N, C-alpha and C positions, 0 to 999 in steps of 0.2 A: 507632701512636696510633689511638683509636677514639673517636668522638664521637657522641652523638645529640642532635638538635636537637628542641626543642618545636615543634610546628607550630601555626601561627596558629589553625588549625580546633580543635585539641585545646584550647588556652587559650580561645578564646571558647566553646567548648561547655562547658567546665568552670565558666566564669562564667555562662553562661546556665542551667545547671543550678541554680545558687543565687541566680538573681533571681526576683523577684516575678511576672515574666511566664511563668515556666515552669509548666505546669499538669499535667505528668506525674508520676506517683509511681514511685519505684524501690524504695520500702521492701518487703522480703521478695520481690523480683522476681530471677528468674534471668536474669544478663546475660553475654553473651559479647562480647569487644572483639577485633576483628581489627586485627592490624598495630598492637599497643598501644605499641611503642617505649619511651618513658620511663614508661608506665603512668599518665600524668596523668588521663586520663578515667576509667580503671578505678578508679583510687584515689579519685577524687572521687566516683564513683558507690557505692564501699564505704562511705564516710563518710555517704552518703545512705540506708544500710540495705540495698543491694542485696547479692546473692550473685553475685560477680563472678568469672569467669574471663577472664584476660587472655592473649591468644596473641600470638606473632610468630614469625618464622623462628627455626630451632634456633641459628644463630650470634649471634642478637641476644637471646635470651630470658634469658639469665644477667643482662644489663644491666637488663632489665625486673623480674626478680625481686628483684635488689639493691635497686633503688628502691622497689619495693612493700614490701619487709620494713622498709626505713629510714623509711618513711611511714606504716605501718599497724600497726607493732608498737612497744612500749615495754618493754623487759627482758623479752622473751618473752610479754609480755601483749598481746592483740589491742586495738587501739583502735577496732575496727569491730565491728558485730554478728556479721558474717561474715568470716572470714578469706580474703582474695582467694586465688585460685589462679592459678599462672602456669604455662602449658603451651606446648611448641613446636607450631606448626601452620604448615605450608607449603600455601598454597591449592591445592585440587585434589588434594592428596596427604594422606596420613595421616589420612584422614577415617574409617577404620576405628576410630581412636582416640577418635573422638567419636560414639559409637552415636546413630543417629537418634531424635530425641525423648527421649531418656535421658541427661542431663535435657533437659527440654524448655525452651527459652529462650524468655523474655517478650520479650527484646530482643537484636538483633544490631547491634552498634555498630562503625563503621569510621570513624575520622576520618583524613584525608588518606592513604587508601590507594588513590586513583584516580590514578596517574601513570605506570604502566607498562602500555602498552597490551597487549603480549602475555600479561599475566596476567588480563586482564579476565575471559575465560571461566572460569578457574580460580577467580578471586573470585566470579563469580556461581554457579557450582557449589557452592562452600563455603557460601555464604550460603543456597542452596537446601537443602543438606543439614542445615544447623544450625537451620533455621527451621520453623515449622509455620503453619498457616493463621492463628493467632492472634498469630503473633510480629509485633513491631513492629521495623521495620529503619531504622536511622538512619545515613546516610552523609553525611559531610561532606568537601568537598574544595575547593581553590582552583583556579579555572579558569586554568590556564596556556596550554594549547593547546586552544582552543575545539573544532576538529574532533575531537580526541582525547576530550575530555570529552563531546561530543555522541555518540560511538560508545558510550561507557560508559553514558549516560543511555538510549539507544535500547535497549540490551542489557537494562538494568535494567528499563525499562517493558515490554519484551517477556516478562519472566520473572516479574514481580511484579505484585500488584494496588496500584496507587498512586492 
């Protein structure tokens, strides 16, 4: 038995995207989502006109792909401007499969991907590899263990202009 649970951050972010208070545009922007899980955020971004690549671990990605297809296609007809791409990515590995700045991502997004401390350095290395000076990085997570999340926050602030 296998299940993927929607994270509160993913649901909240998807709702925020469609709210009047959100002032970023994703239309025609290149977006990569890390740890996409069900693909909710990437699917929402696709409907907002973004060119999205959703990524997750190799043993999870088939579930992401199935959900993306079910929600962005109708009888093999795309419902979005860009057909979302779904690709495996293990943080800190497989980076050669994602050539630096080709494509250049306008946004790197990760919702609820800060919960396993041993992979923090790999997550940061992956974000650095996928981003450029102009990339906007959006990371959302629920604080469960404050000391752990503070370690990630420090690592993030040490590596990026915030």
